[in-house]
C-alpha positions as CSV (number, residue, x, y, z in Angstrom):
1,M,0.0,0.0,0.0
2,T,2.9,2.3,0.7
3,A,4.0,2.2,-2.9
4,L,0.5,2.8,-4.1
5,Y,0.1,5.9,-1.9
6,A,3.5,7.2,-3.1
7,A,2.4,6.8,-6.7
8,L,-0.9,8.6,-6.0
9,G,1.0,11.4,-4.3
10,V,3.3,11.7,-7.4
11,L,0.3,11.7,-9.8
12,F,-1.5,14.3,-7.7
13,F,1.5,16.6,-7.8
14,V,2.1,16.0,-11.6
15,F,-1.5,16.7,-12.5
16,A,-1.6,19.8,-10.2
17,I,1.5,21.2,-11.9
18,L,0.2,20.5,-15.4
19,A,-3.0,22.2,-14.5
20,S,-1.0,25.2,-13.1
21,I,0.9,25.3,-16.4
22,G,-2.2,25.2,-18.4
23,L,-3.9,27.9,-16.4
24,H,-0.7,30.0,-16.7
25,E,-1.0,29.9,-20.5
26,V,-4.7,30.7,-20.2
27,G,-3.6,33.8,-18.3
28,H,-1.8,34.9,-21.4
29,M,-4.3,33.7,-24.0
30,V,-7.5,35.2,-22.6
31,P,-6.3,38.9,-22.4
32,A,-4.5,38.5,-25.7
33,K,-7.7,37.4,-27.5
34,K,-9.6,40.1,-25.6
35,F,-7.3,42.7,-27.0
36,G,-7.7,41.4,-30.5
37,A,-4.3,39.7,-30.9
38,K,-4.2,36.5,-33.0
39,V,-3.6,33.3,-31.0
40,P,-3.2,30.3,-33.4
41,Q,-1.8,27.8,-30.9
42,Y,-2.3,26.7,-27.2
43,F,-0.3,23.6,-26.2
44,I,0.6,21.9,-22.9
45,G,4.1,20.3,-23.2
46,F,6.8,20.3,-25.8
47,G,8.0,18.0,-28.6
48,P,5.8,16.0,-31.0
49,T,2.1,16.6,-30.9
50,V,0.1,13.9,-29.2
51,W,-3.4,15.4,-29.6
52,S,-4.8,18.6,-30.9
53,K,-8.1,20.1,-31.9
54,Q,-8.9,23.2,-33.9
55,V,-11.4,25.6,-32.3
56,G,-11.9,28.7,-34.3
57,E,-8.5,30.1,-35.2
58,T,-6.8,28.4,-32.3
59,E,-5.3,24.9,-32.2
60,Y,-5.5,23.4,-28.7
61,G,-3.4,20.3,-27.9
62,L,-1.0,18.2,-25.9
63,K,2.6,17.4,-26.7
64,A,4.8,14.5,-25.8
65,F,6.9,16.0,-23.0
66,P,4.7,17.7,-20.4
67,L,7.6,19.9,-19.1
68,G,5.9,23.2,-19.7
69,G,3.5,24.8,-22.2
70,F,3.1,27.7,-24.6
71,V,0.5,29.9,-26.2
72,K,1.4,31.3,-29.6
73,I,0.6,35.0,-30.0
74,V,1.3,36.3,-33.4
75,G,3.7,39.3,-33.8
76,M,5.7,39.1,-30.6
77,L,8.7,40.3,-32.5
78,P,8.5,43.3,-34.8
79,P,9.8,43.0,-38.4
80,A,13.3,44.0,-39.4
81,P,13.8,47.6,-40.3
82,A,12.2,48.1,-43.7
83,G,15.0,50.4,-44.8
84,A,17.7,47.9,-44.3
85,P,19.6,47.2,-47.6
86,D,19.2,43.5,-47.2
87,A,15.6,43.5,-46.0
88,T,12.7,42.7,-48.2
89,P,9.0,43.5,-47.3
90,D,6.8,40.4,-47.9
91,Q,3.5,42.0,-46.8
92,V,2.2,45.5,-46.2
93,D,-0.7,46.7,-44.0
94,S,-3.7,48.8,-45.0
95,E,-1.5,52.0,-45.0
96,G,1.2,50.4,-47.2
97,E,3.7,49.9,-44.4
98,P,5.7,46.7,-44.4
99,L,4.5,44.0,-42.1
100,V,7.4,41.5,-42.7
101,A,10.9,42.5,-43.5
102,V,13.3,39.6,-43.0
103,R,17.0,39.9,-43.7
104,K,18.1,37.8,-46.6
105,S,21.5,37.0,-45.3
106,N,23.5,37.7,-42.2
107,T,27.0,37.4,-40.8
108,G,27.4,36.5,-37.2
109,M,25.7,33.7,-35.2
110,F,23.4,36.0,-33.1
111,T,22.4,38.1,-36.1
112,Q,21.4,35.0,-38.0
113,L,19.5,33.7,-34.9
114,I,17.6,37.0,-34.7
115,S,16.8,36.9,-38.4
116,D,15.5,33.3,-38.1
117,A,13.4,34.2,-35.1
118,R,11.8,37.0,-37.0
119,A,11.1,34.7,-39.9
120,A,9.5,32.1,-37.6
121,E,7.5,34.8,-35.9
122,W,5.7,35.6,-39.2
123,E,4.9,32.1,-40.1
124,F,1.3,32.6,-39.0
125,V,0.8,36.1,-40.3
126,Q,-1.7,36.7,-43.0
127,G,-2.5,39.8,-44.9
128,T,-5.5,40.6,-42.7
129,D,-3.5,40.4,-39.5
130,A,-2.0,43.9,-39.7
131,D,-3.9,45.2,-36.6
132,R,-3.7,41.9,-34.7
133,L,0.0,41.8,-34.1
134,F,1.2,41.7,-30.5
135,Y,4.0,44.2,-30.9
136,R,1.5,46.8,-32.1
137,L,-0.6,46.6,-29.0
138,P,-0.4,49.6,-26.6
139,W,2.2,49.1,-24.0
140,W,-0.3,48.6,-21.1
141,K,-2.1,45.8,-23.0
142,K,1.3,44.1,-23.6
143,V,1.9,44.3,-19.8
144,I,-1.5,42.8,-19.0
145,V,-1.1,39.9,-21.5
146,M,2.4,39.0,-20.3
147,A,1.7,39.5,-16.6
148,G,-1.5,37.4,-16.9
149,G,0.4,34.1,-16.9
150,P,2.4,34.5,-13.7
151,M,-0.4,36.3,-12.0
152,V,-2.5,33.2,-12.5
153,N,0.1,31.2,-10.6
154,V,0.2,33.8,-7.8
155,A,-3.6,33.6,-7.7
156,I,-3.5,29.8,-7.5
157,A,-1.1,30.0,-4.6
158,F,-3.2,32.7,-2.9
159,F,-6.4,30.6,-3.0
160,L,-4.7,27.4,-2.0
161,F,-3.0,29.1,1.0
162,W,-6.2,30.9,1.9
163,G,-8.1,27.7,1.9
164,I,-5.5,26.1,4.1
165,F,-5.2,29.0,6.5
166,A,-8.9,29.4,6.9
167,T,-9.5,25.7,7.7
168,V,-6.6,24.0,9.4
169,G,-4.4,27.1,9.9
170,N,-0.9,28.0,8.9
171,Y,1.5,25.3,10.2
172,N,4.5,27.6,9.6
173,D,3.0,30.4,11.8
174,R,2.0,28.8,15.0
175,G,0.5,31.1,17.7
176,V,2.5,31.3,20.9
177,D,1.3,32.8,24.2
178,P,3.8,34.1,26.8
179,V,2.6,31.6,29.3
180,V,4.9,29.0,30.9
181,T,4.0,25.4,30.1
182,E,7.4,23.9,31.1
183,V,10.4,25.1,33.1
184,L,13.6,23.5,31.8
185,D,15.9,22.1,34.5
186,C,19.3,22.8,32.9
187,V,21.0,24.6,30.0
188,V,21.8,22.0,27.4
189,P,24.1,22.9,24.5
190,Y,22.0,23.2,21.4
191,A,24.3,21.1,19.3
192,R,24.1,18.1,21.7
193,Q,21.9,15.4,20.3
194,D,20.7,14.2,23.7
195,Q,18.8,17.0,25.3
196,A,18.6,15.3,28.7
197,C,20.5,17.0,31.5
198,Q,24.0,15.7,32.3
199,P,26.3,16.3,35.2
200,G,27.9,19.7,34.9
201,D,25.0,21.3,33.0
202,P,24.1,24.6,34.7
203,E,20.6,25.2,36.1
204,T,18.5,27.4,34.0
205,P,17.8,31.0,35.1
206,A,14.1,30.2,34.9
207,K,14.5,27.5,37.5
208,Q,16.7,29.7,39.7
209,A,14.1,32.5,39.5
210,G,11.3,30.2,40.6
211,L,9.1,30.4,37.5
212,Q,6.2,28.0,37.5
213,V,3.9,26.3,35.0
214,G,1.0,28.6,34.3
215,D,2.9,31.9,35.0
216,R,2.0,34.6,32.4
217,F,4.8,37.1,31.7
218,V,3.7,40.7,32.5
219,S,7.0,42.6,32.2
220,I,10.8,42.1,31.7
221,N,13.1,44.7,33.3
222,G,10.2,47.2,33.3
223,T,9.1,46.6,29.7
224,E,5.6,45.3,29.3
225,V,5.4,41.9,27.6
226,T,2.9,41.9,24.7
227,S,3.9,38.7,22.8
228,W,6.2,35.7,23.1
229,E,8.3,37.0,20.1
230,Q,8.9,40.3,21.9
231,L,9.7,38.5,25.2
232,Q,12.1,36.2,23.4
233,G,13.9,39.2,21.8
234,L,14.2,40.9,25.3
235,I,15.7,37.7,26.8
236,R,18.0,37.1,23.9
237,G,19.3,40.6,24.0
238,N,19.9,40.6,27.8
239,A,22.9,38.3,27.5
240,D,24.1,37.4,31.0
241,G,22.7,40.5,32.6
242,A,20.4,40.8,35.6
243,V,16.7,40.5,34.8
244,T,13.6,41.4,36.8
245,I,10.5,39.4,35.8
246,V,7.0,40.2,36.7
247,V,4.5,37.4,36.1
248,D,0.8,36.9,36.7
249,R,0.4,33.8,38.9
250,D,-3.2,32.8,39.7
251,G,-4.3,36.4,39.2
252,E,-1.7,38.0,41.5
253,P,1.5,39.8,40.3
254,V,4.7,38.1,41.4
255,T,8.2,39.7,41.0
256,L,11.2,37.4,40.4
257,H,14.9,38.1,40.0
258,T,17.7,36.2,38.3
259,N,20.5,36.6,35.7
260,T,20.0,35.2,32.2
261,T,22.8,33.1,30.9
262,V,24.5,33.1,27.4
263,T,24.3,30.1,25.1
264,A,24.4,29.4,21.4
265,R,21.0,29.2,19.7
266,P,19.8,29.4,16.1
267,T,19.4,33.0,14.7
268,S,15.8,32.4,13.9
269,Q,13.3,29.6,13.1
270,T,14.4,29.7,9.5
271,D,18.1,30.3,10.0
272,E,20.1,27.6,11.8
273,T,23.2,29.8,12.2
274,L,24.2,29.7,15.9
275,E,24.8,32.9,17.8
276,Q,25.5,33.7,21.5
277,V,22.3,35.0,23.0
278,G,20.6,35.4,26.4
279,F,18.7,32.3,27.6
280,L,16.0,31.9,30.3
281,G,14.8,28.3,29.9
282,V,11.0,28.1,29.6
283,V,8.6,26.6,27.0
284,P,5.7,28.9,26.0
285,K,2.1,27.9,25.4
286,D,1.6,26.6,21.9
287,L,-1.7,28.0,20.5
288,G,-1.5,25.8,17.3
289,P,-1.5,26.9,13.7
290,T,-2.6,30.5,13.0
291,H,-5.9,30.8,11.2
292,G,-6.7,33.7,8.9
293,G,-8.7,35.0,6.0
294,P,-7.7,36.7,2.7
295,L,-6.0,39.7,4.4
296,Y,-3.9,37.5,6.6
297,T,-3.1,35.3,3.5
298,A,-2.1,38.4,1.5
299,Q,0.2,39.6,4.3
300,W,1.8,36.2,4.7
301,M,2.4,35.9,1.0
302,G,3.9,39.4,1.0
303,S,6.5,38.2,3.5
304,A,6.9,34.9,1.5
305,T,7.5,37.0,-1.7
306,V,10.4,38.8,-0.1
307,D,11.9,35.5,0.9
308,V,11.5,34.1,-2.6
309,A,13.0,37.3,-4.1
310,K,16.0,36.9,-1.8
311,A,16.2,33.2,-2.8
312,L,16.1,34.0,-6.5
313,G,19.1,36.3,-6.0
314,T,21.2,33.4,-4.8
315,L,19.6,30.7,-7.0
316,P,22.8,30.1,-9.1
317,V,24.9,29.6,-6.0
318,K,22.3,27.3,-4.4
319,V,22.1,25.2,-7.7
320,W,25.9,25.0,-7.6
321,H,25.7,23.4,-4.2
322,V,23.0,21.0,-5.4
323,G,25.5,20.0,-8.1
324,L,28.2,19.4,-5.4
325,A,25.7,17.3,-3.4
326,A,24.9,15.3,-6.5
327,V,28.5,14.3,-7.0
328,G,28.9,13.6,-3.3
329,V,31.1,16.5,-2.3
330,E,28.7,17.9,0.3
331,K,25.4,17.2,1.9
332,R,22.2,18.3,0.2
333,D,20.6,21.4,1.8
334,N,17.0,20.5,2.7
335,A,16.0,24.1,2.5
336,G,17.5,24.5,-1.0
337,P,15.7,24.6,-4.4
338,V,14.2,21.5,-6.0
339,S,13.0,20.7,-9.5
340,V,9.6,19.4,-10.5
341,V,11.1,15.9,-10.1
342,G,12.0,16.8,-6.5
343,G,8.6,18.2,-5.9
344,A,7.0,14.9,-7.2
345,R,9.3,12.9,-5.0
346,I,8.4,15.0,-1.9
347,A,4.7,14.5,-2.8
348,G,5.2,10.8,-3.0
349,E,7.0,10.6,0.4
350,V,4.3,12.7,2.0
351,A,1.5,10.6,0.6
352,A,3.2,7.4,1.7
353,S,4.1,8.5,5.2
354,D,2.5,6.8,8.2
355,K,3.4,9.8,10.4
356,L,0.7,12.0,8.9
357,D,-3.1,11.6,9.1
358,A,-5.3,12.2,6.0
359,T,-5.8,15.9,6.8
360,D,-2.1,16.6,7.3
361,T,-1.2,14.7,4.2
362,L,-3.7,16.7,2.1
363,V,-2.6,20.0,3.6
364,T,1.1,19.2,3.0
365,L,0.5,18.3,-0.6
366,L,-1.6,21.4,-1.2
367,T,1.1,23.5,0.5
368,V,3.8,22.0,-1.8
369,V,1.6,22.8,-4.9
370,A,0.9,26.3,-3.6
371,G,4.6,26.9,-3.0
372,F,5.5,25.8,-6.5
373,N,2.9,28.1,-8.0
374,L,4.1,31.1,-6.0
375,F,7.7,30.4,-7.0
376,I,6.8,29.9,-10.7
377,G,4.8,33.1,-10.7
378,L,7.5,35.2,-9.1
379,F,10.2,33.6,-11.2
380,N,8.5,34.5,-14.4
381,F,8.5,38.2,-13.4
382,I,12.3,38.4,-13.6
383,P,12.9,41.1,-16.2
384,L,14.9,39.0,-18.6
385,L,13.9,37.2,-21.8
386,P,12.7,34.6,-22.5
387,L,10.7,35.0,-19.2
388,D,7.5,36.9,-19.2
389,G,9.2,39.6,-17.2
390,G,11.5,40.3,-20.1
391,H,8.5,41.2,-22.3
392,I,7.0,43.3,-19.5
393,A,10.2,45.2,-19.1
394,G,10.3,45.8,-22.9
395,A,6.7,47.2,-22.8
396,L,7.5,49.4,-19.9
397,Y,10.6,50.7,-21.6
398,E,8.6,51.5,-24.7
399,A,6.1,53.5,-22.6
400,V,8.9,55.5,-20.9
401,R,10.7,56.1,-24.2
402,R,7.5,57.3,-26.0
403,G,6.5,59.4,-23.0
404,I,9.8,61.2,-22.9
405,A,9.6,61.8,-26.7
406,R,6.1,63.4,-26.3
407,L,7.3,65.6,-23.5
408,R,10.3,66.8,-25.6
409,H,8.0,67.2,-28.7
410,R,10.2,64.7,-30.6
411,P,9.0,62.2,-33.2
412,D,7.6,58.9,-31.9
413,P,10.5,56.5,-31.5
414,G,8.2,53.6,-32.3
415,Y,8.0,50.1,-30.9
416,V,10.7,48.5,-28.9
417,D,12.5,45.8,-30.8
418,V,12.8,43.0,-28.3
419,A,14.4,40.9,-31.0
420,K,17.6,42.7,-30.3
421,L,17.6,41.1,-26.8
422,L,17.4,37.6,-28.2
423,P,21.1,37.0,-27.6
424,V,20.4,37.6,-23.9
425,A,17.4,35.3,-24.1
426,Y,19.5,32.5,-25.5
427,V,22.1,32.9,-22.8
428,V,19.4,33.0,-20.1
429,G,17.6,30.1,-21.6
430,A,20.7,28.0,-21.7
431,A,21.5,28.9,-18.1
432,L,18.0,27.9,-17.0
433,L,18.3,24.6,-18.9
434,V,21.6,23.8,-17.2
435,M,20.2,24.7,-13.8
436,G,17.1,22.7,-14.4
437,L,19.2,19.6,-15.4
438,V,21.4,20.0,-12.3
439,L,18.3,20.2,-10.0
440,I,16.8,17.1,-11.7
441,V,20.0,15.1,-11.3
442,G,20.3,16.3,-7.7
443,D,16.7,15.4,-6.9
444,I,17.4,11.9,-8.2
445,V,20.8,11.0,-6.7
446,A,20.8,13.3,-3.6
447,P,17.2,14.1,-2.8
448,V,16.2,16.4,0.0
449,D,15.2,14.8,3.3
450,V,11.6,15.8,4.2
451,G,12.0,14.2,7.6
452,L,9.2,11.6,7.2
């Protein structure tokens, strides 16, 4: 049965990601059609076509390798300059302006690649498509079309997280009350595997002070205690100094005195780096996962977005370390990036685990899917081709350039030729391919440990 549950977990994840990819492309296609652009193809996957159906002017289908998807919007790249000596207009619009102007010959690899890309771009163009070309849309329509895809992924993440937080709560944000539920007997070094007291371990300041189970912290050194996080910060910052503690014990204020001690503890819940901090030695009351609605979800995702942005800035370095783990040079970082293969493997392990009940299993699987969608959405906003953010950046640059020209009463500089950035797109695309392959290999030979 374990193998069956693992297979079901993998299938659940794969279908969820495929659905996310499909909806991402819908996020591009719907506004593109709404704005009148021509959309001849909508496919899930790459490679040979497995199935397709023509509906109106759009061919919908599936391809052999479900590693992504695409929607073809005609006219993403503008034609080559019509005045170029080696350019030839193949079609003209209603005003006689050239629609297609492809260089006949080129010298240089990137120049030829740009020319070939332009030629491929106009494969679907017909004489009646003059006003349906993407590059001719107003800049704000281009932004909406290109942002539609990643925003769908962000929306999927939002609704999944909202559903989880509103029902079972946020497991990563557990409520904690500054009420003592346990007084530790001794100060145990954090790095020691056995947390039981041993001869020579000093008594905790909390035990010396006489703190008791049920005591509610009122103030620390005259500062009113409003939350466990605030209390923790006051204690950590007190080092080995004197501390006056006021607690509410059975409705009566009790004042206690002691000195906190210094010990090495993790910097935060997400950062295992050890630092010397003040230590008291009590366990607070766990209120369980935090519940919240759409506003709480939006705030939490805002913080998560900052974390993802920081992670994206160090992604190449993290992938490098995954590569080192794959060849056995170092241990795999369980908090590092994973590929879709790694996500599927995690989903399989979660589904097969006997440590989780049905609710926890479903919540964990949905959390993994939501996390992938949030990452995919934010990743696609990086302002580099071939990512959606590259086209958004081009549209915004076009708006600024044309706006400046109007303010200076100069001629309209025209559309931004994103084809000139194709060399960057090829380099970025190659880098993404390499990083993707490294992550896939790493997820196969040195997978992350989910602790189940």
